C-alpha angles and dihedrals in degrees: 000000000000126000122186146132117280091241087067095052092110089071091070102046095104097048093082133006091242100049099083092049092047092050092044088055091054093047093049100050131073094250092191098057107026104122122259114258142054122323127176123234098171108356111262092339091075133359139158131235112197107200136188119183144131116261119246139217115280090246090064094051124113125213114226143167137184132222103193101036140054112216119224103190117188122184110217098176132009129009135266140182115241120198114224134191138142107261089236088067095056135063113256128225126198115306116234107208092188090064096026085233126148112184116211139184136203138064132312143152129288123225128182123235113195132189111296093026130111134197126204114207121193125201091269091054113096111202142183109198131189100043119155116244098208103337133355111287137168122273133187112200139173116211117190114197110210119191111234087223108055090181091061113122100181128070118257115283 
């Protein structure tokens, strides 16, 4: 897991072949007005989910991890808590390859992601996004899904 401010994104370009392209996408769009929903950057290799929602109490959160994608989560407006734990410290449910979703259960740490900050979550990083800091509040977030295999030519199984 990496947490930093968006103005420092250049420091992470060399960590994965898709990171520079993902950060360039964020820097070249109007993050305040891009429509909510899914938008392709490079087919199933890299795509964007623009989200707006109200954060929820910790008790309503769901632990998750992904096997085929890295999450780049960037908070445009608002603030949210995001649970974090290594997947080896949590109990694992049944992986759904169609959704690239691994449900998990257990305890972890809670970090705060504020407007202007991003978080990179690798496949071993369990996370629980959308948690209210003090009380439920609105958040606008851009999530870029980056395939761990940038040479991949077929959609995820």
